[in-house]
N, C-alpha and C positions, 0 to 999 in steps of 0.2 A: 507188755508193761514196760514203762520207762525205768531206766536205771538212775534217774535224777533223784537225789536224796535231799535236795534243798526244800525246806518247808514252804508252804504257801504263805502268802502275806498274812500277817496277823491282823485281826480286826482293830488292834490298837488300844491305847489307854482309854478308859471310860466306856469300853464296850459292855453291852449287857451280858449277863451270864449265858443267855441263850446263844448269843453270837460267838462267845468263847467256846461253848460246847460244840457248836457247829464247826468251828475252825478245827478243833482238836480231832473231831470225828473224821474230817476230810484229810487229815494227815495220814500218810501211809505209815504202817507200823514201823518200818525202818527209819522213817523220819523222826518218829517219837523217840526211838532208841538213840539215834544220832544226837539229838538235842541233849538227852541225859548224859550220854557218854562224853560229849564235848564239854559238858559242865563238870566232869569228873565225879559224878555221883553214882553210887551203887544203886541197884534196884531196891535193896533193903532200906537205904537212907531215904530214897524218894518215897517209898511206901510209908515209912514212919512220918515223914513230913505231911503226907496226905491223909494219914489215918487209915491205911489199908495194908494188906500184906504185900510182900514182894511178889507173891504169886499173881496177884491182880496186875501188877506192873508188867510181869512177864507176859500175861495173857494179852495185854494191850500192845506190847511191843512185838509179838509174833503174829498178831492178827486173829487170835482165837476168840477174843472178845473186843467189843467196841466200848470206849468210855461212855458212860451215861449218867444222868442225874446230877445231883450236887457234887458227887465225887468226881465225875467227869469234868464238871465246871472248874473245880479246884485244880484238877490235873492240867487242864488247858491253861488256866491262869498261871500256874507254876511254870509250865513249858514256855509261855510267852515271856515271863520274867527272865528265865534262863537265857532265852534268845536275845533279849534286850541287853542283858549283862554281857553276853558274848560279843556283841557289837561294839562295846566300849573300847 
């Protein structure tokens, strides 16, 4: 397994929810965590923004679960936004 923690290229603005979900599912758990950490957000804050528990965020970030459904789409869209803001 690679130690590279750079996220895969995002599908970009205007992408369908399915494309965003596929992108976030392809991210390694460590990449998901890195995006959140680099934005200075706690798991609890991210969970509140998404409408889920911090436990769900933990599960995605350690690889116990894979983001799915509408919640996974919102999670992917938020991570994309955090990445785009980081690049400014």
